[in-house]
C-alpha positions in Angstrom: 0.0 0.0 0.0 2.8 2.4 0.9 4.6 1.7 -2.4 1.4 2.1 -4.4 0.8 5.5 -2.8 4.3 6.5 -3.5 4.0 5.6 -7.2 0.7 7.5 -7.5 2.2 10.5 -5.8 5.3 10.4 -8.1 3.1 10.2 -11.2 1.0 13.2 -10.0 4.2 15.1 -9.3 5.5 14.3 -12.8 2.3 15.4 -14.5 2.3 18.5 -12.2 5.8 19.3 -13.1 5.1 19.0 -16.9 2.0 21.2 -16.4 4.0 23.9 -14.7 6.7 23.7 -17.4 4.1 24.0 -20.1 2.3 26.9 -18.4 5.6 28.7 -17.7 6.4 28.3 -21.4 3.1 29.8 -22.4 3.5 32.7 -20.1 7.1 33.6 -21.1 6.4 33.0 -24.8 2.9 34.5 -25.3 2.3 37.0 -22.6 4.8 39.6 -24.0 2.8 39.7 -27.2 -0.6 39.7 -25.7 -1.4 43.3 -26.6 0.4 43.4 -29.9 -0.5 40.5 -32.3 1.2 42.0 -35.4 4.6 41.5 -33.8 4.0 38.1 -32.4 6.3 35.6 -34.0 4.6 32.7 -32.1 1.1 33.6 -33.3 0.1 30.0 -34.2 1.4 28.7 -30.8 -0.3 31.5 -28.9 -3.6 31.5 -30.8 -6.3 32.7 -28.4 -3.7 34.0 -26.0 -5.2 32.1 -23.1 -4.7 28.7 -21.5 -6.8 27.1 -18.8 -5.6 24.7 -16.2 -7.1 21.9 -18.3 -5.2 23.0 -21.4 -2.0 23.1 -19.3 -2.5 19.6 -18.1 -3.3 18.3 -21.6 -0.2 20.0 -22.9 1.8 18.6 -20.0 0.7 15.0 -20.8 1.6 15.7 -24.5 5.0 16.9 -23.3 5.5 13.6 -21.3 4.4 11.6 -24.4 6.9 13.5 -26.5 9.6 12.7 -24.0 8.9 9.0 -24.3 9.8 9.2 -28.1 13.2 10.4 -27.3 16.3 8.2 -27.8 16.9 5.4 -25.3 19.6 7.4 -23.5 17.1 10.3 -22.9 14.5 7.8 -21.7 17.0 6.3 -19.3 17.8 9.8 -17.9 14.2 10.7 -17.5 13.4 7.4 -15.9 16.3 7.9 -13.5 14.8 11.3 -12.5 11.4 9.9 -12.0 12.9 7.0 -10.0 14.7 9.5 -7.8 11.5 11.4 -7.2 9.7 8.1 -6.3 12.5 7.1 -4.0 12.5 10.4 -2.3 8.8 10.3 -1.8 8.9 6.8 -0.4 11.6 7.9 2.1 9.5 10.8 3.2 6.4 8.6 3.5 8.3 6.0 5.5 9.5 8.7 7.9 6.0 10.1 8.3 4.5 6.7 8.8 7.2 5.9 11.4 6.6 9.1 13.3 2.8 8.4 13.2 3.3 4.9 14.5 5.5 6.0 17.3 3.1 8.8 18.3 0.2 6.2 18.4 2.0 3.5 20.3 4.2 5.4 22.8 3.5 5.9 26.5 1.7 9.0 27.6 2.0 9.7 31.4 0.0 12.3 33.1 -1.4 13.2 36.5 -5.1 12.2 36.4 -6.0 13.4 39.8 -4.5 15.5 42.6 -5.8 15.8 46.2 -4.5 17.4 49.3 -5.0 16.2 52.9 -4.7 18.0 56.3 -5.5 21.4 54.7 -9.2 21.5 55.0 -10.8 23.2 58.0 -12.0 20.6 60.6 -9.1 18.1 59.8 -7.2 19.0 62.9 -4.6 21.6 64.1 -0.9 21.6 63.2 -1.0 18.6 60.8 1.5 18.4 58.0 -0.3 18.8 54.6 0.1 16.0 52.1 -0.5 16.3 48.4 -1.4 13.1 46.6 -1.1 12.5 42.9 -2.5 9.7 40.7 0.0 9.2 37.9 -1.4 7.2 35.0 0.0 5.9 31.7 -2.7 6.6 29.1 -0.6 5.2 26.2 -0.4 1.8 24.6 3.1 0.8 25.6 4.9 0.8 29.0 6.8 3.8 30.4 10.3 2.7 31.6 12.5 4.2 34.3 9.7 6.4 35.5 10.6 8.8 38.2 8.5 11.6 39.8 9.7 14.6 41.8 7.1 16.8 43.5 7.0 20.0 45.6 4.7 22.0 47.8 4.4 25.8 48.2 2.1 28.3 49.9 1.8 32.0 49.2 -0.5 34.9 50.0 -3.2 35.8 47.5 -3.2 37.9 45.5 0.3 36.7 44.8 3.0 39.4 45.2 6.0 37.0 45.0 5.7 33.7 43.0 7.1 30.8 45.0 10.0 28.9 43.4 8.5 25.9 41.7 11.3 25.0 39.3 12.5 21.4 39.2 16.0 20.9 37.8 18.3 18.0 37.0 19.8 18.2 40.5 16.4 16.9 41.8 16.9 13.7 39.9 20.0 12.0 41.5 20.9 8.6 40.1 20.0 6.8 43.3 16.3 8.0 43.0 14.0 5.0 42.5 12.8 4.4 39.0 10.0 2.0 38.0 8.2 0.9 34.9 4.5 1.8 34.4 2.4 -0.4 32.1 -0.2 0.9 29.7 -3.4 1.8 31.6 -1.7 1.3 35.0 -1.4 4.0 37.6 0.6 4.7 40.7 0.2 7.0 43.7 2.8 9.6 44.6 2.8 11.9 47.6 4.6 15.0 48.8 4.6 16.5 52.3 4.7 20.1 53.3 7.4 21.4 55.5 5.3 22.9 58.3 2.1 22.0 60.1 -1.1 23.8 59.1 -2.8 25.6 62.0 -6.4 26.3 62.1 -5.6 29.9 61.2 -3.7 28.9 58.1 -6.6 26.7 57.0 -9.0 29.6 57.6 -6.8 31.9 55.4 -6.8 29.2 52.7 -10.6 28.7 52.9 -11.2 32.5 52.7 -9.0 32.8 49.6 -6.3 34.9 51.3 -3.8 32.1 50.9 -3.1 29.7 48.0 -1.3 26.5 48.0 0.5 24.8 45.1 1.5 21.2 44.5 3.7 20.7 41.5 6.1 18.3 40.0 7.9 16.7 37.1 7.7 13.1 35.7 10.5 11.7 33.6 10.4 8.4 31.8 11.6 6.6 28.7 9.1 5.3 26.1 9.2 2.0 24.2 11.2 3.7 21.4 14.0 4.6 23.8 13.1 8.3 23.8 13.1 10.3 27.0 9.8 12.0 27.8 8.8 14.7 30.4 5.5 15.7 32.0 5.3 18.8 34.2 2.2 19.5 36.3 1.0 22.1 38.7 -2.2 22.2 40.9 -3.7 24.7 43.4 -6.1 25.0 46.2 -7.4 28.2 47.9 -7.0 31.6 46.4 -9.3 32.1 43.4 -10.6 28.5 43.4 -11.4 28.1 47.1 -11.2 24.8 49.0 -12.9 21.6 48.1 -14.5 19.6 51.0 -12.6 16.5 49.8 -9.4 18.4 49.1 -9.5 18.1 45.3 -7.0 20.4 43.7 -7.6 22.5 40.5 -5.3 22.6 37.5 -3.2 25.8 37.2 -3.3 27.8 34.0 0.5 27.6 33.9 3.1 25.0 34.7 1.5 22.1 32.8 3.3 20.7 29.7 4.4 17.4 28.3 6.5 16.0 25.5 
């Protein structure tokens, strides 16, 4: 099927090339004499002084037919050119098909759900907040050497100084545990805050005067040996308020994936 498509495209390209050549010949030969027929040395060729696209295609096919009547050496040269065009198109199609196949079959790892515990009013005083992420492979092949690094940050709202939520290579030391994640499978990852949340802190969060962020970066290798990255960021409080069950909202920034 791929070869047949390549041959059809090559033939279309050849006819298109001949059409362009014929049309260009018409324009360069006839157009200069369009308004002065008495001085047109190509009057018979340019009769009517117009050429539709169908005329150009017809002339292009005739041009190809004329080429076929050339000596064997010329035919060989022409065939070589057409073969080069076909080969080039097959190479391009092969690369496109390979890229499409990889995109369809590779692993895609995202955070499907984010919740936070010990930050909702009524859950106690002084407890350490814990953000929980559900990491899921929505692709058709496993994700290998998967590792996730997460962070937690709190700021006043409206925000006057954005917390540092940048994750760098230094956060991924070689000794960090890495695991495979099969297609359709998920795993739970958690990150703890540094300080306990007092009742006053929880009240500020519930009133929208504070905002909390849970963020992270997932790195893994797909089945085609290519490294992939998913960055995520969620929030609670501030403009989105606090959910009774601690569900976090997706931030407008900080979410991207390869």
